[in-house]
PDB file of N, CA, C, O and CB in Angstrom:
ATOM      1  N   MET A   1       0.840  -1.167   0.000  1.00  0.00           N
ATOM      2  CA  MET A   1       0.000   0.000   0.000  1.00  0.00           C
ATOM      3  C   MET A   1       0.892   1.240   0.000  1.00  0.00           C
ATOM      4  O   MET A   1       1.902   1.301   0.702  1.00  0.00           O
ATOM      5  CB  MET A   1      -0.960  -0.007   1.214  1.00  0.00           C
ATOM      6  N   THR A   2       0.495   2.221  -0.803  1.00  0.00           N
ATOM      7  CA  THR A   2       1.219   3.481  -0.852  1.00  0.00           C
ATOM      8  C   THR A   2       0.719   4.395   0.261  1.00  0.00           C
ATOM      9  O   THR A   2      -0.484   4.604   0.417  1.00  0.00           O
ATOM     10  CB  THR A   2       1.058   4.158  -2.234  1.00  0.00           C
ATOM     11  N   VAL A   3       1.644   4.925   1.019  1.00  0.00           N
ATOM     12  CA  VAL A   3       1.289   5.849   2.094  1.00  0.00           C
ATOM     13  C   VAL A   3       1.577   7.260   1.595  1.00  0.00           C
ATOM     14  O   VAL A   3       2.726   7.698   1.537  1.00  0.00           O
ATOM     15  CB  VAL A   3       2.084   5.535   3.423  1.00  0.00           C
ATOM     16  N   ASP A   4       0.497   7.960   1.236  1.00  0.00           N
ATOM     17  CA  ASP A   4       0.654   9.335   0.769  1.00  0.00           C
ATOM     18  C   ASP A   4       0.818  10.261   1.976  1.00  0.00           C
ATOM     19  O   ASP A   4       0.667   9.816   3.114  1.00  0.00           O
ATOM     20  CB  ASP A   4      -0.564   9.770  -0.104  1.00  0.00           C
ATOM     21  N   PRO A   5       1.121  11.534   1.747  1.00  0.00           N
ATOM     22  CA  PRO A   5       1.362  12.449   2.875  1.00  0.00           C
ATOM     23  C   PRO A   5       0.179  12.561   3.837  1.00  0.00           C
ATOM     24  O   PRO A   5       0.372  12.650   5.049  1.00  0.00           O
ATOM     25  CB  PRO A   5       1.700  13.821   2.349  1.00  0.00           C
ATOM     26  N   GLU A   6      -1.024  12.556   3.309  1.00  0.00           N
ATOM     27  CA  GLU A   6      -2.203  12.685   4.172  1.00  0.00           C
ATOM     28  C   GLU A   6      -2.353  11.464   5.084  1.00  0.00           C
ATOM     29  O   GLU A   6      -2.640  11.604   6.273  1.00  0.00           O
ATOM     30  CB  GLU A   6      -3.475  12.867   3.317  1.00  0.00           C
ATOM     31  N   LEU A   7      -2.157  10.273   4.524  1.00  0.00           N
ATOM     32  CA  LEU A   7      -2.227   9.054   5.333  1.00  0.00           C
ATOM     33  C   LEU A   7      -1.069   9.003   6.325  1.00  0.00           C
ATOM     34  O   LEU A   7      -1.251   8.598   7.473  1.00  0.00           O
ATOM     35  CB  LEU A   7      -2.213   7.804   4.431  1.00  0.00           C
ATOM     36  N   ALA A   8       0.108   9.408   5.891  1.00  0.00           N
ATOM     37  CA  ALA A   8       1.272   9.428   6.783  1.00  0.00           C
ATOM     38  C   ALA A   8       1.015  10.341   7.978  1.00  0.00           C
ATOM     39  O   ALA A   8       1.388  10.022   9.106  1.00  0.00           O
ATOM     40  CB  ALA A   8       2.532   9.889   6.023  1.00  0.00           C
ATOM     41  N   GLU A   9       0.373  11.481   7.717  1.00  0.00           N
ATOM     42  CA  GLU A   9       0.060  12.416   8.803  1.00  0.00           C
ATOM     43  C   GLU A   9      -0.937  11.795   9.782  1.00  0.00           C
ATOM     44  O   GLU A   9      -0.784  11.928  10.996  1.00  0.00           O
ATOM     45  CB  GLU A   9      -0.504  13.735   8.234  1.00  0.00           C
ATOM     46  N   ALA A  10      -1.953  11.120   9.253  1.00  0.00           N
ATOM     47  CA  ALA A  10      -2.938  10.465  10.118  1.00  0.00           C
ATOM     48  C   ALA A  10      -2.281   9.372  10.947  1.00  0.00           C
ATOM     49  O   ALA A  10      -2.556   9.231  12.139  1.00  0.00           O
ATOM     50  CB  ALA A  10      -4.087   9.878   9.284  1.00  0.00           C
ATOM     51  N   MET A  11      -1.424   8.613  10.314  1.00  0.00           N
ATOM     52  CA  MET A  11      -0.735   7.540  11.033  1.00  0.00           C
ATOM     53  C   MET A  11       0.161   8.102  12.125  1.00  0.00           C
ATOM     54  O   MET A  11       0.187   7.576  13.237  1.00  0.00           O
ATOM     55  CB  MET A  11       0.090   6.690  10.065  1.00  0.00           C
ATOM     56  N   ALA A  12       0.893   9.162  11.821  1.00  0.00           N
ATOM     57  CA  ALA A  12       1.794   9.771  12.803  1.00  0.00           C
ATOM     58  C   ALA A  12       1.022  10.348  13.987  1.00  0.00           C
ATOM     59  O   ALA A  12       1.509  10.345  15.117  1.00  0.00           O
ATOM     60  CB  ALA A  12       2.633  10.868  12.143  1.00  0.00           C
ATOM     61  N   ALA A  13      -0.185  10.844  13.716  1.00  0.00           N
ATOM     62  CA  ALA A  13      -0.999  11.396  14.800  1.00  0.00           C
ATOM     63  C   ALA A  13      -1.429  10.304  15.773  1.00  0.00           C
ATOM     64  O   ALA A  13      -1.585  10.556  16.968  1.00  0.00           O
ATOM     65  CB  ALA A  13      -2.231  12.111  14.234  1.00  0.00           C
ATOM     66  N   ILE A  14      -1.617   9.099  15.260  1.00  0.00           N
ATOM     67  CA  ILE A  14      -2.020   7.979  16.105  1.00  0.00           C
ATOM     68  C   ILE A  14      -0.808   7.361  16.808  1.00  0.00           C
ATOM     69  O   ILE A  14      -0.805   7.158  18.022  1.00  0.00           O
ATOM     70  CB  ILE A  14      -2.749   6.916  15.268  1.00  0.00           C
ATOM     71  N   ASP A  15       0.206   7.073  16.017  1.00  0.00           N
ATOM     72  CA  ASP A  15       1.409   6.433  16.571  1.00  0.00           C
ATOM     73  C   ASP A  15       2.574   6.697  15.619  1.00  0.00           C
ATOM     74  O   ASP A  15       2.678   6.045  14.581  1.00  0.00           O
ATOM     75  CB  ASP A  15       1.193   4.884  16.781  1.00  0.00           C
ATOM     76  N   PRO A  16       3.443   7.635  15.955  1.00  0.00           N
ATOM     77  CA  PRO A  16       4.537   7.988  15.041  1.00  0.00           C
ATOM     78  C   PRO A  16       5.539   6.851  14.810  1.00  0.00           C
ATOM     79  O   PRO A  16       6.240   6.846  13.798  1.00  0.00           O
ATOM     80  CB  PRO A  16       5.269   9.189  15.579  1.00  0.00           C
ATOM     81  N   HIS A  17       5.611   5.909  15.716  1.00  0.00           N
ATOM     82  CA  HIS A  17       6.550   4.791  15.586  1.00  0.00           C
ATOM     83  C   HIS A  17       5.840   3.476  15.932  1.00  0.00           C
ATOM     84  O   HIS A  17       6.126   2.869  16.964  1.00  0.00           O
ATOM     85  CB  HIS A  17       7.793   5.002  16.507  1.00  0.00           C
ATOM     86  N   PRO A  18       4.924   3.042  15.077  1.00  0.00           N
ATOM     87  CA  PRO A  18       4.186   1.821  15.401  1.00  0.00           C
ATOM     88  C   PRO A  18       5.063   0.578  15.310  1.00  0.00           C
ATOM     89  O   PRO A  18       6.030   0.541  14.549  1.00  0.00           O
ATOM     90  CB  PRO A  18       2.994   1.673  14.476  1.00  0.00           C
ATOM     91  N   LYS A  19       4.718  -0.426  16.086  1.00  0.00           N
ATOM     92  CA  LYS A  19       5.430  -1.703  16.007  1.00  0.00           C
ATOM     93  C   LYS A  19       5.179  -2.345  14.641  1.00  0.00           C
ATOM     94  O   LYS A  19       6.059  -2.984  14.064  1.00  0.00           O
ATOM     95  CB  LYS A  19       4.982  -2.658  17.154  1.00  0.00           C
ATOM     96  N   SER A  20       3.961  -2.158  14.144  1.00  0.00           N
ATOM     97  CA  SER A  20       3.587  -2.733  12.855  1.00  0.00           C
ATOM     98  C   SER A  20       2.804  -1.693  12.053  1.00  0.00           C
ATOM     99  O   SER A  20       1.686  -1.325  12.414  1.00  0.00           O
ATOM    100  CB  SER A  20       2.747  -4.034  13.045  1.00  0.00           C
ATOM    101  N   ARG A  21       3.408  -1.227  10.965  1.00  0.00           N
ATOM    102  CA  ARG A  21       2.746  -0.241  10.118  1.00  0.00           C
ATOM    103  C   ARG A  21       1.475  -0.824   9.504  1.00  0.00           C
ATOM    104  O   ARG A  21       0.455  -0.139   9.425  1.00  0.00           O
ATOM    105  CB  ARG A  21       3.698   0.245   9.015  1.00  0.00           C
ATOM    106  N   SER A  22       1.531  -2.081   9.069  1.00  0.00           N
ATOM    107  CA  SER A  22       0.356  -2.685   8.451  1.00  0.00           C
ATOM    108  C   SER A  22      -0.786  -2.838   9.460  1.00  0.00           C
ATOM    109  O   SER A  22      -1.955  -2.699   9.101  1.00  0.00           O
ATOM    110  CB  SER A  22       0.715  -4.046   7.852  1.00  0.00           C
ATOM    111  N   ARG A  23      -0.450  -3.123  10.707  1.00  0.00           N
ATOM    112  CA  ARG A  23      -1.476  -3.233  11.754  1.00  0.00           C
ATOM    113  C   ARG A  23      -2.129  -1.872  12.007  1.00  0.00           C
ATOM    114  O   ARG A  23      -3.343  -1.786  12.191  1.00  0.00           O
ATOM    115  CB  ARG A  23      -0.859  -3.785  13.067  1.00  0.00           C
ATOM    116  N   LEU A  24      -1.324  -0.821  12.017  1.00  0.00           N
ATOM    117  CA  LEU A  24      -1.854   0.522  12.211  1.00  0.00           C
ATOM    118  C   LEU A  24      -2.785   0.895  11.062  1.00  0.00           C
ATOM    119  O   LEU A  24      -3.862   1.445  11.292  1.00  0.00           O
ATOM    120  CB  LEU A  24      -0.710   1.542  12.330  1.00  0.00           C
ATOM    121  N   ILE A  25      -2.385   0.605   9.843  1.00  0.00           N
ATOM    122  CA  ILE A  25      -3.226   0.902   8.684  1.00  0.00           C
ATOM    123  C   ILE A  25      -4.533   0.111   8.775  1.00  0.00           C
ATOM    124  O   ILE A  25      -5.603   0.651   8.495  1.00  0.00           O
ATOM    125  CB  ILE A  25      -2.479   0.570   7.362  1.00  0.00           C
ATOM    126  N   ARG A  26      -4.453  -1.161   9.165  1.00  0.00           N
ATOM    127  CA  ARG A  26      -5.656  -1.985   9.320  1.00  0.00           C
ATOM    128  C   ARG A  26      -6.581  -1.387  10.372  1.00  0.00           C
ATOM    129  O   ARG A  26      -7.787  -1.275  10.150  1.00  0.00           O
ATOM    130  CB  ARG A  26      -5.279  -3.430   9.704  1.00  0.00           C
ATOM    131  N   ASP A  27      -6.019  -1.004  11.518  1.00  0.00           N
ATOM    132  CA  ASP A  27      -6.825  -0.420  12.591  1.00  0.00           C
ATOM    133  C   ASP A  27      -7.502   0.872  12.132  1.00  0.00           C
ATOM    134  O   ASP A  27      -8.675   1.103  12.426  1.00  0.00           O
ATOM    135  CB  ASP A  27      -5.952  -0.149  13.825  1.00  0.00           C
ATOM    136  N   LEU A  28      -6.761   1.710  11.412  1.00  0.00           N
ATOM    137  CA  LEU A  28      -7.346   2.950  10.901  1.00  0.00           C
ATOM    138  C   LEU A  28      -8.471   2.656   9.915  1.00  0.00           C
ATOM    139  O   LEU A  28      -9.506   3.323   9.941  1.00  0.00           O
ATOM    140  CB  LEU A  28      -6.271   3.813  10.230  1.00  0.00           C
ATOM    141  N   ALA A  29      -8.281   1.675   9.054  1.00  0.00           N
ATOM    142  CA  ALA A  29      -9.311   1.306   8.085  1.00  0.00           C
ATOM    143  C   ALA A  29     -10.571   0.807   8.788  1.00  0.00           C
ATOM    144  O   ALA A  29     -11.684   1.176   8.414  1.00  0.00           O
ATOM    145  CB  ALA A  29      -8.783   0.233   7.124  1.00  0.00           C
ATOM    146  N   LEU A  30     -10.394  -0.029   9.804  1.00  0.00           N
ATOM    147  CA  LEU A  30     -11.553  -0.549  10.533  1.00  0.00           C
ATOM    148  C   LEU A  30     -12.285   0.564  11.282  1.00  0.00           C
ATOM    149  O   LEU A  30     -13.515   0.605  11.294  1.00  0.00           O
ATOM    150  CB  LEU A  30     -11.116  -1.640  11.516  1.00  0.00           C
ATOM    151  N   ARG A  31     -11.534   1.456  11.899  1.00  0.00           N
ATOM    152  CA  ARG A  31     -12.167   2.581  12.599  1.00  0.00           C
ATOM    153  C   ARG A  31     -12.874   3.508  11.615  1.00  0.00           C
ATOM    154  O   ARG A  31     -13.951   4.031  11.902  1.00  0.00           O
ATOM    155  CB  ARG A  31     -11.121   3.371  13.406  1.00  0.00           C
ATOM    156  N   GLY A  32     -12.259   3.703  10.460  1.00  0.00           N
ATOM    157  CA  GLY A  32     -12.885   4.530   9.434  1.00  0.00           C
ATOM    158  C   GLY A  32     -14.186   3.921   8.937  1.00  0.00           C
ATOM    159  O   GLY A  32     -15.169   4.632   8.727  1.00  0.00           O
ATOM    160  N   ALA A  33     -14.193   2.614   8.750  1.00  0.00           N
ATOM    161  CA  ALA A  33     -15.405   1.925   8.315  1.00  0.00           C
ATOM    162  C   ALA A  33     -16.500   2.045   9.375  1.00  0.00           C
ATOM    163  O   ALA A  33     -17.667   2.269   9.051  1.00  0.00           O
ATOM    164  CB  ALA A  33     -15.107   0.442   8.019  1.00  0.00           C
ATOM    165  N   GLU A  34     -16.117   1.894  10.631  1.00  0.00           N
ATOM    166  CA  GLU A  34     -17.080   2.022  11.723  1.00  0.00           C
ATOM    167  C   GLU A  34     -17.655   3.430  11.785  1.00  0.00           C
ATOM    168  O   GLU A  34     -18.864   3.601  11.937  1.00  0.00           O
ATOM    169  CB  GLU A  34     -16.424   1.664  13.058  1.00  0.00           C
ATOM    170  N   ALA A  35     -16.800   4.434  11.668  1.00  0.00           N
ATOM    171  CA  ALA A  35     -17.257   5.823  11.702  1.00  0.00           C
ATOM    172  C   ALA A  35     -18.169   6.127  10.519  1.00  0.00           C
ATOM    173  O   ALA A  35     -19.157   6.847  10.663  1.00  0.00           O
ATOM    174  CB  ALA A  35     -16.059   6.782  11.704  1.00  0.00           C
ATOM    175  N   THR A  36     -17.843   5.584   9.356  1.00  0.00           N
ATOM    176  CA  THR A  36     -18.659   5.796   8.166  1.00  0.00           C
ATOM    177  C   THR A  36     -20.041   5.175   8.354  1.00  0.00           C
ATOM    178  O   THR A  36     -21.050   5.776   7.982  1.00  0.00           O
ATOM    179  CB  THR A  36     -17.968   5.205   6.921  1.00  0.00           C
ATOM    180  N   GLU A  37     -20.089   3.986   8.925  1.00  0.00           N
ATOM    181  CA  GLU A  37     -21.374   3.327   9.188  1.00  0.00           C
ATOM    182  C   GLU A  37     -22.188   4.128  10.196  1.00  0.00           C
ATOM    183  O   GLU A  37     -23.396   4.294  10.022  1.00  0.00           O
ATOM    184  CB  GLU A  37     -21.155   1.891   9.705  1.00  0.00           C
ATOM    185  N   GLU A  38     -21.543   4.627  11.246  1.00  0.00           N
ATOM    186  CA  GLU A  38     -22.248   5.440  12.241  1.00  0.00           C
ATOM    187  C   GLU A  38     -22.816   6.705  11.600  1.00  0.00           C
ATOM    188  O   GLU A  38     -23.937   7.105  11.913  1.00  0.00           O
ATOM    189  CB  GLU A  38     -21.305   5.810  13.404  1.00  0.00           C
ATOM    190  N   ASP A  39     -22.061   7.330  10.718  1.00  0.00           N
ATOM    191  CA  ASP A  39     -22.539   8.519  10.010  1.00  0.00           C
ATOM    192  C   ASP A  39     -23.759   8.190   9.156  1.00  0.00           C
ATOM    193  O   ASP A  39     -24.718   8.960   9.098  1.00  0.00           O
ATOM    194  CB  ASP A  39     -21.423   9.106   9.132  1.00  0.00           C
ATOM    195  N   LYS A  40     -23.708   7.035   8.495  1.00  0.00           N
ATOM    196  CA  LYS A  40     -24.820   6.602   7.663  1.00  0.00           C
ATOM    197  C   LYS A  40     -26.095   6.425   8.490  1.00  0.00           C
ATOM    198  O   LYS A  40     -27.176   6.835   8.069  1.00  0.00           O
ATOM    199  CB  LYS A  40     -24.468   5.299   6.950  1.00  0.00           C
ATOM    200  N   VAL A  41     -25.963   5.818   9.654  1.00  0.00           N
ATOM    201  CA  VAL A  41     -27.108   5.602  10.539  1.00  0.00           C
ATOM    202  C   VAL A  41     -27.651   6.946  11.025  1.00  0.00           C
ATOM    203  O   VAL A  41     -28.864   7.156  11.043  1.00  0.00           O
ATOM    204  CB  VAL A  41     -26.711   4.708  11.744  1.00  0.00           C
ATOM    205  N   LYS A  42     -26.767   7.845  11.415  1.00  0.00           N
ATOM    206  CA  LYS A  42     -27.204   9.162  11.900  1.00  0.00           C
ATOM    207  C   LYS A  42     -27.925   9.945  10.809  1.00  0.00           C
ATOM    208  O   LYS A  42     -28.930  10.604  11.077  1.00  0.00           O
ATOM    209  CB  LYS A  42     -26.004   9.968  12.411  1.00  0.00           C
ATOM    210  N   ARG A  43     -27.409   9.874   9.565  1.00  0.00           N
ATOM    211  CA  ARG A  43     -28.078  10.562   8.452  1.00  0.00           C
ATOM    212  C   ARG A  43     -29.460   9.986   8.211  1.00  0.00           C
ATOM    213  O   ARG A  43     -30.412  10.730   7.972  1.00  0.00           O
ATOM    214  CB  ARG A  43     -27.240  10.460   7.172  1.00  0.00           C
ATOM    215  N   ALA A  44     -29.578   8.665   8.271  1.00  0.00           N
ATOM    216  CA  ALA A  44     -30.882   8.021   8.078  1.00  0.00           C
ATOM    217  C   ALA A  44     -31.852   8.432   9.179  1.00  0.00           C
ATOM    218  O   ALA A  44     -33.024   8.694   8.908  1.00  0.00           O
ATOM    219  CB  ALA A  44     -30.732   6.485   8.049  1.00  0.00           C
ATOM    220  N   GLU A  45     -31.373   8.490  10.416  1.00  0.00           N
ATOM    221  CA  GLU A  45     -32.221   8.907  11.537  1.00  0.00           C
ATOM    222  C   GLU A  45     -32.657  10.361  11.371  1.00  0.00           C
ATOM    223  O   GLU A  45     -33.819  10.692  11.608  1.00  0.00           O
ATOM    224  CB  GLU A  45     -31.476   8.724  12.875  1.00  0.00           C
ATOM    225  N   ALA A  46     -31.741  11.218  10.970  1.00  0.00           N
ATOM    226  CA  ALA A  46     -32.072  12.634  10.764  1.00  0.00           C
ATOM    227  C   ALA A  46     -33.078  12.790   9.634  1.00  0.00           C
ATOM    228  O   ALA A  46     -34.022  13.573   9.741  1.00  0.00           O
ATOM    229  CB  ALA A  46     -30.802  13.452  10.460  1.00  0.00           C
ATOM    230  N   THR A  47     -32.877  12.047   8.551  1.00  0.00           N
ATOM    231  CA  THR A  47     -33.810  12.105   7.428  1.00  0.00           C
ATOM    232  C   THR A  47     -35.197  11.683   7.865  1.00  0.00           C
ATOM    233  O   THR A  47     -36.184  12.339   7.534  1.00  0.00           O
ATOM    234  CB  THR A  47     -33.329  11.221   6.276  1.00  0.00           C
ATOM    235  N   GLU A  48     -35.276  10.590   8.608  1.00  0.00           N
ATOM    236  CA  GLU A  48     -36.574  10.109   9.095  1.00  0.00           C
ATOM    237  C   GLU A  48     -37.231  11.132  10.016  1.00  0.00           C
ATOM    238  O   GLU A  48     -38.441  11.344   9.942  1.00  0.00           O
ATOM    239  CB  GLU A  48     -36.407   8.772   9.831  1.00  0.00           C
ATOM    240  N   PHE A  49     -36.443  11.768  10.883  1.00  0.00           N
ATOM    241  CA  PHE A  49     -36.979  12.788  11.778  1.00  0.00           C
ATOM    242  C   PHE A  49     -37.593  13.934  10.984  1.00  0.00           C
ATOM    243  O   PHE A  49     -38.721  14.346  11.253  1.00  0.00           O
ATOM    244  CB  PHE A  49     -35.882  13.315  12.710  1.00  0.00           C
ATOM    245  N   PHE A  50     -36.850  14.451  10.004  1.00  0.00           N
ATOM    246  CA  PHE A  50     -37.359  15.586   9.236  1.00  0.00           C
ATOM    247  C   PHE A  50     -38.526  15.202   8.336  1.00  0.00           C
ATOM    248  O   PHE A  50     -39.390  16.036   8.064  1.00  0.00           O
ATOM    249  CB  PHE A  50     -36.251  16.184   8.401  1.00  0.00           C
ATOM    250  N   LEU A  51     -38.569  13.964   7.871  1.00  0.00           N
ATOM    251  CA  LEU A  51     -39.732  13.501   7.124  1.00  0.00           C
ATOM    252  C   LEU A  51     -40.963  13.466   8.031  1.00  0.00           C
ATOM    253  O   LEU A  51     -42.058  13.828   7.601  1.00  0.00           O
ATOM    254  CB  LEU A  51     -39.466  12.106   6.517  1.00  0.00           C
ATOM    255  N   LYS A  52     -40.792  13.034   9.279  1.00  0.00           N
ATOM    256  CA  LYS A  52     -41.907  13.036  10.228  1.00  0.00           C
ATOM    257  C   LYS A  52     -42.383  14.454  10.510  1.00  0.00           C
ATOM    258  O   LYS A  52     -43.584  14.693  10.637  1.00  0.00           O
ATOM    259  CB  LYS A  52     -41.499  12.349  11.537  1.00  0.00           C
ATOM    260  N   VAL A  53     -41.450  15.397  10.607  1.00  0.00           N
ATOM    261  CA  VAL A  53     -41.819  16.799  10.798  1.00  0.00           C
ATOM    262  C   VAL A  53     -42.608  17.278   9.584  1.00  0.00           C
ATOM    263  O   VAL A  53     -43.653  17.912   9.732  1.00  0.00           O
ATOM    264  CB  VAL A  53     -40.558  17.685  11.022  1.00  0.00           C
ATOM    265  N   ALA A  54     -42.109  16.976   8.380  1.00  0.00           N
ATOM    266  CA  ALA A  54     -42.767  17.415   7.150  1.00  0.00           C
ATOM    267  C   ALA A  54     -44.161  16.800   7.008  1.00  0.00           C
ATOM    268  O   ALA A  54     -45.068  17.442   6.481  1.00  0.00           O
ATOM    269  CB  ALA A  54     -41.911  17.053   5.935  1.00  0.00           C
ATOM    270  N   ARG A  55     -44.337  15.557   7.477  1.00  0.00           N
ATOM    271  CA  ARG A  55     -45.644  14.896   7.397  1.00  0.00           C
ATOM    272  C   ARG A  55     -46.575  15.321   8.528  1.00  0.00           C
ATOM    273  O   ARG A  55     -47.741  14.927   8.551  1.00  0.00           O
ATOM    274  CB  ARG A  55     -45.467  13.386   7.424  1.00  0.00           C
ATOM    275  N   GLY A  56     -46.069  16.122   9.464  1.00  0.00           N
ATOM    276  CA  GLY A  56     -46.883  16.583  10.582  1.00  0.00           C
ATOM    277  C   GLY A  56     -46.985  15.585  11.716  1.00  0.00           C
ATOM    278  O   GLY A  56     -47.821  15.741  12.606  1.00  0.00           O
ATOM    279  N   GLU A  57     -46.144  14.557  11.695  1.00  0.00           N
ATOM    280  CA  GLU A  57     -46.169  13.552  12.759  1.00  0.00           C
ATOM    281  C   GLU A  57     -45.454  14.038  14.013  1.00  0.00           C
ATOM    282  O   GLU A  57     -45.701  13.537  15.110  1.00  0.00           O
ATOM    283  CB  GLU A  57     -45.535  12.257  12.274  1.00  0.00           C
ATOM    284  N   ILE A  58     -44.568  15.015  13.846  1.00  0.00           N
ATOM    285  CA  ILE A  58     -43.855  15.627  14.965  1.00  0.00           C
ATOM    286  C   ILE A  58     -44.066  17.130  14.858  1.00  0.00           C
ATOM    287  O   ILE A  58     -43.844  17.721  13.801  1.00  0.00           O
ATOM    288  CB  ILE A  58     -42.317  15.256  14.959  1.00  0.00           C
ATOM    289  N   ASP A  59     -44.493  17.741  15.949  1.00  0.00           N
ATOM    290  CA  ASP A  59     -44.728  19.179  15.974  1.00  0.00           C
ATOM    291  C   ASP A  59     -43.517  19.869  16.585  1.00  0.00           C
ATOM    292  O   ASP A  59     -43.047  19.482  17.655  1.00  0.00           O
ATOM    293  CB  ASP A  59     -46.018  19.521  16.767  1.00  0.00           C
ATOM    294  N   ILE A  60     -43.017  20.889  15.902  1.00  0.00           N
ATOM    295  CA  ILE A  60     -41.853  21.629  16.400  1.00  0.00           C
ATOM    296  C   ILE A  60     -42.252  23.080  16.609  1.00  0.00           C
ATOM    297  O   ILE A  60     -42.855  23.710  15.740  1.00  0.00           O
ATOM    298  CB  ILE A  60     -40.646  21.522  15.413  1.00  0.00           C
ATOM    299  N   ASP A  61     -41.901  23.594  17.780  1.00  0.00           N
ATOM    300  CA  ASP A  61     -42.127  25.004  18.079  1.00  0.00           C
ATOM    301  C   ASP A  61     -40.901  25.778  17.619  1.00  0.00           C
ATOM    302  O   ASP A  61     -39.830  25.660  18.214  1.00  0.00           O
ATOM    303  CB  ASP A  61     -42.406  25.233  19.608  1.00  0.00           C
ATOM    304  N   MET A  62     -41.050  26.557  16.578  1.00  0.00           N
ATOM    305  CA  MET A  62     -39.930  27.286  15.987  1.00  0.00           C
ATOM    306  C   MET A  62     -39.748  28.679  16.595  1.00  0.00           C
ATOM    307  O   MET A  62     -38.929  29.458  16.107  1.00  0.00           O
ATOM    308  CB  MET A  62     -40.129  27.406  14.491  1.00  0.00           C
ATOM    309  N   THR A  63     -40.496  29.002  17.648  1.00  0.00           N
ATOM    310  CA  THR A  63     -40.438  30.332  18.249  1.00  0.00           C
ATOM    311  C   THR A  63     -39.011  30.722  18.632  1.00  0.00           C
ATOM    312  O   THR A  63     -38.558  31.816  18.298  1.00  0.00           O
ATOM    313  CB  THR A  63     -41.337  30.391  19.476  1.00  0.00           C
ATOM    314  N   GLY A  64     -38.314  29.851  19.317  1.00  0.00           N
ATOM    315  CA  GLY A  64     -36.947  30.155  19.755  1.00  0.00           C
ATOM    316  C   GLY A  64     -36.013  30.367  18.585  1.00  0.00           C
ATOM    317  O   GLY A  64     -35.164  31.257  18.629  1.00  0.00           O
ATOM    318  N   ALA A  65     -36.148  29.575  17.544  1.00  0.00           N
ATOM    319  CA  ALA A  65     -35.297  29.721  16.363  1.00  0.00           C
ATOM    320  C   ALA A  65     -35.581  31.039  15.660  1.00  0.00           C
ATOM    321  O   ALA A  65     -34.658  31.722  15.216  1.00  0.00           O
ATOM    322  CB  ALA A  65     -35.505  28.548  15.394  1.00  0.00           C
ATOM    323  N   ILE A  66     -36.839  31.392  15.557  1.00  0.00           N
ATOM    324  CA  ILE A  66     -37.209  32.658  14.902  1.00  0.00           C
ATOM    325  C   ILE A  66     -36.675  33.839  15.707  1.00  0.00           C
ATOM    326  O   ILE A  66     -36.160  34.797  15.130  1.00  0.00           O
ATOM    327  CB  ILE A  66     -38.753  32.769  14.742  1.00  0.00           C
ATOM    328  N   GLU A  67     -36.791  33.780  17.031  1.00  0.00           N
ATOM    329  CA  GLU A  67     -36.271  34.857  17.883  1.00  0.00           C
ATOM    330  C   GLU A  67     -34.754  34.981  17.736  1.00  0.00           C
ATOM    331  O   GLU A  67     -34.229  36.091  17.655  1.00  0.00           O
ATOM    332  CB  GLU A  67     -36.641  34.605  19.362  1.00  0.00           C
ATOM    333  N   ALA A  68     -34.052  33.855  17.702  1.00  0.00           N
ATOM    334  CA  ALA A  68     -32.597  33.881  17.541  1.00  0.00           C
ATOM    335  C   ALA A  68     -32.212  34.475  16.189  1.00  0.00           C
ATOM    336  O   ALA A  68     -31.253  35.241  16.097  1.00  0.00           O
ATOM    337  CB  ALA A  68     -32.014  32.464  17.682  1.00  0.00           C
ATOM    338  N   LEU A  69     -32.948  34.128  15.152  1.00  0.00           N
ATOM    339  CA  LEU A  69     -32.679  34.682  13.820  1.00  0.00           C
ATOM    340  C   LEU A  69     -32.928  36.181  13.805  1.00  0.00           C
ATOM    341  O   LEU A  69     -32.140  36.932  13.230  1.00  0.00           O
ATOM    342  CB  LEU A  69     -33.550  33.990  12.757  1.00  0.00           C
ATOM    343  N   ASP A  70     -34.018  36.627  14.433  1.00  0.00           N
ATOM    344  CA  ASP A  70     -34.314  38.058  14.511  1.00  0.00           C
ATOM    345  C   ASP A  70     -33.200  38.809  15.245  1.00  0.00           C
ATOM    346  O   ASP A  70     -32.792  39.890  14.820  1.00  0.00           O
ATOM    347  CB  ASP A  70     -35.663  38.288  15.216  1.00  0.00           C
ATOM    348  N   GLU A  71     -32.712  38.234  16.348  1.00  0.00           N
ATOM    349  CA  GLU A  71     -31.623  38.867  17.104  1.00  0.00           C
ATOM    350  C   GLU A  71     -30.352  38.946  16.262  1.00  0.00           C
ATOM    351  O   GLU A  71     -29.660  39.963  16.263  1.00  0.00           O
ATOM    352  CB  GLU A  71     -31.347  38.091  18.407  1.00  0.00           C
ATOM    353  N   ARG A  72     -30.061  37.889  15.562  1.00  0.00           N
ATOM    354  CA  ARG A  72     -28.852  37.857  14.717  1.00  0.00           C
ATOM    355  C   ARG A  72     -28.937  38.900  13.613  1.00  0.00           C
ATOM    356  O   ARG A  72     -27.967  39.607  13.339  1.00  0.00           O
ATOM    357  CB  ARG A  72     -28.655  36.456  14.101  1.00  0.00           C
ATOM    358  N   GLU A  73     -30.092  38.990  12.988  1.00  0.00           N
ATOM    359  CA  GLU A  73     -30.263  39.977  11.917  1.00  0.00           C
ATOM    360  C   GLU A  73     -30.169  41.403  12.469  1.00  0.00           C
ATOM    361  O   GLU A  73     -29.646  42.292  11.798  1.00  0.00           O
ATOM    362  CB  GLU A  73     -31.617  39.771  11.208  1.00  0.00           C
ATOM    363  N   ALA A  74     -30.673  41.622  13.688  1.00  0.00           N
ATOM    364  CA  ALA A  74     -30.603  42.947  14.307  1.00  0.00           C
ATOM    365  C   ALA A  74     -29.140  43.316  14.591  1.00  0.00           C
ATOM    366  O   ALA A  74     -28.763  44.481  14.464  1.00  0.00           O
ATOM    367  CB  ALA A  74     -31.442  42.983  15.619  1.00  0.00           C
ATOM    368  N   GLU A  75     -28.314  42.333  14.976  1.00  0.00           N
ATOM    369  CA  GLU A  75     -26.903  42.595  15.258  1.00  0.00           C
ATOM    370  C   GLU A  75     -26.145  42.934  13.966  1.00  0.00           C
ATOM    371  O   GLU A  75     -25.203  43.727  13.985  1.00  0.00           O
ATOM    372  CB  GLU A  75     -26.257  41.373  15.955  1.00  0.00           C
ATOM    373  N   ILE A  76     -26.549  42.346  12.877  1.00  0.00           N
ATOM    374  CA  ILE A  76     -25.860  42.568  11.593  1.00  0.00           C
ATOM    375  C   ILE A  76     -26.159  43.967  11.067  1.00  0.00           C
ATOM    376  O   ILE A  76     -25.289  44.615  10.486  1.00  0.00           O
ATOM    377  CB  ILE A  76     -26.285  41.502  10.549  1.00  0.00           C
ATOM    378  N   GLU A  77     -27.388  44.429  11.270  1.00  0.00           N
ATOM    379  CA  GLU A  77     -27.786  45.752  10.752  1.00  0.00           C
ATOM    380  C   GLU A  77     -27.148  46.810  11.532  1.00  0.00           C
ATOM    381  O   GLU A  77     -27.355  47.991  11.255  1.00  0.00           O
ATOM    382  CB  GLU A  77     -29.279  45.942  10.773  1.00  0.00           C
TER     383      GLU A  77
END
């Protein structure tokens, strides 16, 4: 496997002098796969939440968000 500068930097951040470079690369790959799967699940959950909001199954009070936006716009002007 070719270790480009970006991968070398990631590896050095974890362990600058690993006992086994291939083991470190394997561990990073497995952690990356796990993080990617977790992101996928979170995106699916967020999508489902917003679909429920759009269908009216979940009611959201936007008063606080509107007030915060009004305050922000007042600070900009």
